[in-house]
C-alpha positions as a Markdown table, in Angstrom:
| # | Residue | x | y | z |
|---|---|---|---|---|
| 1 | Unk | 189.4 | 179.7 | 64.3 |
| 2 | Unk | 192.1 | 177.2 | 63.5 |
| 3 | Unk | 189.4 | 174.6 | 62.5 |
| 4 | Unk | 187.8 | 177.0 | 60.0 |
| 5 | Unk | 191.1 | 177.9 | 58.6 |
| 6 | Unk | 191.9 | 174.2 | 58.2 |
| 7 | Unk | 188.6 | 173.5 | 56.5 |
| 8 | Unk | 188.8 | 176.4 | 54.1 |
| 9 | Unk | 192.3 | 175.6 | 53.1 |
| 10 | Unk | 191.2 | 172.2 | 51.8 |
| 11 | Unk | 188.7 | 173.8 | 49.4 |
| 12 | Unk | 190.8 | 174.3 | 46.3 |
| 13 | Unk | 190.4 | 173.8 | 42.6 |
| 14 | Unk | 193.5 | 171.7 | 42.1 |
| 15 | Unk | 192.8 | 168.3 | 40.5 |
| 16 | Unk | 196.3 | 167.1 | 41.8 |
| 17 | Unk | 198.9 | 167.7 | 44.3 |
| 18 | Unk | 202.1 | 169.5 | 43.2 |
| 19 | Unk | 204.2 | 166.4 | 43.8 |
| 20 | Unk | 202.1 | 164.4 | 41.4 |
| 21 | Unk | 203.0 | 166.6 | 38.4 |
| 22 | Unk | 206.0 | 165.3 | 36.4 |
| 23 | Unk | 207.5 | 167.4 | 33.7 |
| 24 | Unk | 210.3 | 166.0 | 31.6 |
| 25 | Unk | 210.8 | 169.1 | 29.3 |
| 26 | Unk | 209.6 | 167.5 | 26.0 |
| 27 | Unk | 206.0 | 167.9 | 24.9 |
| 28 | Unk | 204.1 | 164.6 | 24.3 |
| 29 | Unk | 203.2 | 164.0 | 20.6 |
| 30 | Unk | 200.4 | 161.8 | 19.7 |
| 31 | Unk | 200.2 | 159.3 | 16.7 |
| 32 | Unk | 199.5 | 162.2 | 14.3 |
| 33 | Unk | 202.4 | 164.2 | 15.5 |
| 34 | Unk | 200.3 | 166.8 | 17.3 |
| 35 | Unk | 201.0 | 168.0 | 20.8 |
| 36 | Unk | 198.6 | 166.3 | 23.2 |
| 37 | Unk | 198.2 | 165.3 | 26.8 |
| 38 | Unk | 200.3 | 162.4 | 27.9 |
| 39 | Unk | 198.5 | 159.2 | 28.9 |
| 40 | Unk | 197.4 | 159.5 | 32.5 |
| 41 | Unk | 198.2 | 163.2 | 32.7 |
| 42 | Unk | 196.5 | 164.8 | 35.7 |
| 43 | Unk | 196.1 | 168.1 | 34.0 |
| 44 | Unk | 194.0 | 166.6 | 31.2 |
| 45 | Unk | 190.3 | 167.6 | 31.9 |
| 46 | Unk | 189.2 | 164.1 | 30.8 |
| 47 | Unk | 191.0 | 162.7 | 33.8 |
| 48 | Unk | 189.4 | 165.0 | 36.2 |
| 49 | Unk | 186.9 | 163.7 | 38.8 |
| 50 | Unk | 183.1 | 164.6 | 38.4 |
| 51 | Unk | 183.3 | 166.9 | 41.3 |
| 52 | Unk | 186.1 | 168.9 | 39.8 |
| 53 | Unk | 184.3 | 169.1 | 36.5 |
| 54 | Unk | 181.2 | 170.4 | 38.1 |
| 55 | Unk | 183.1 | 172.9 | 40.2 |
| 56 | Unk | 184.9 | 174.3 | 37.1 |
| 57 | Unk | 181.6 | 174.4 | 35.2 |
| 58 | Unk | 179.6 | 176.1 | 37.9 |
| 59 | Unk | 182.4 | 178.7 | 38.4 |
| 60 | Unk | 182.5 | 179.4 | 34.7 |
| 61 | Unk | 178.8 | 179.8 | 34.4 |
| 62 | Unk | 178.7 | 182.2 | 37.5 |
| 63 | Unk | 181.5 | 184.3 | 36.0 |
| 64 | Unk | 179.6 | 184.5 | 32.6 |
| 65 | Unk | 176.4 | 185.4 | 34.4 |
| 66 | Unk | 178.0 | 188.1 | 36.5 |
| 67 | Unk | 179.8 | 189.6 | 33.5 |
| 68 | Unk | 176.5 | 189.7 | 31.4 |
| 69 | Unk | 174.6 | 191.3 | 34.2 |
| 70 | Unk | 177.4 | 193.8 | 35.0 |
| 71 | Unk | 177.6 | 194.9 | 31.4 |
| 72 | Unk | 173.7 | 195.2 | 30.9 |
| 73 | Unk | 172.7 | 196.6 | 34.2 |
| 74 | Unk | 173.6 | 200.3 | 33.6 |
| 75 | Unk | 171.3 | 200.3 | 30.5 |
| 76 | Unk | 168.2 | 200.7 | 32.6 |
| 77 | Unk | 169.4 | 204.0 | 34.0 |
| 78 | Unk | 169.5 | 205.8 | 30.6 |
| 79 | Unk | 166.5 | 207.8 | 29.5 |
| 80 | Unk | 166.9 | 207.3 | 25.7 |
| 81 | Unk | 163.1 | 207.3 | 24.8 |
| 82 | Unk | 162.6 | 211.0 | 25.9 |
| 83 | Unk | 163.8 | 212.5 | 22.7 |
| 84 | Unk | 161.8 | 210.4 | 20.4 |
| 85 | Unk | 158.0 | 211.0 | 19.4 |
| 86 | Unk | 155.5 | 208.5 | 20.8 |
| 87 | Unk | 154.9 | 205.2 | 18.8 |
| 88 | Unk | 151.4 | 206.0 | 17.8 |
| 89 | Unk | 152.4 | 209.0 | 15.6 |
| 90 | Unk | 154.3 | 207.8 | 12.5 |
């Protein structure tokens, strides 16, 4: 059981370790004066590994698919057409 717990504890969606995050309190401003990611920032999605990007993309697609199905699945249970005349009589 300890082996499974250790294996599952390694699976996480963090692109960095907590000790790698440095926060100096001031936001980084780019050349245009806009708030931006600092160079080499581990929280910048452009600095993520391919595996991390794939994991986040697949998780987002699965959540979207689940929400879409969950909101449309009850519609098949309603009997809306019973109160209307058949389509051949206009």
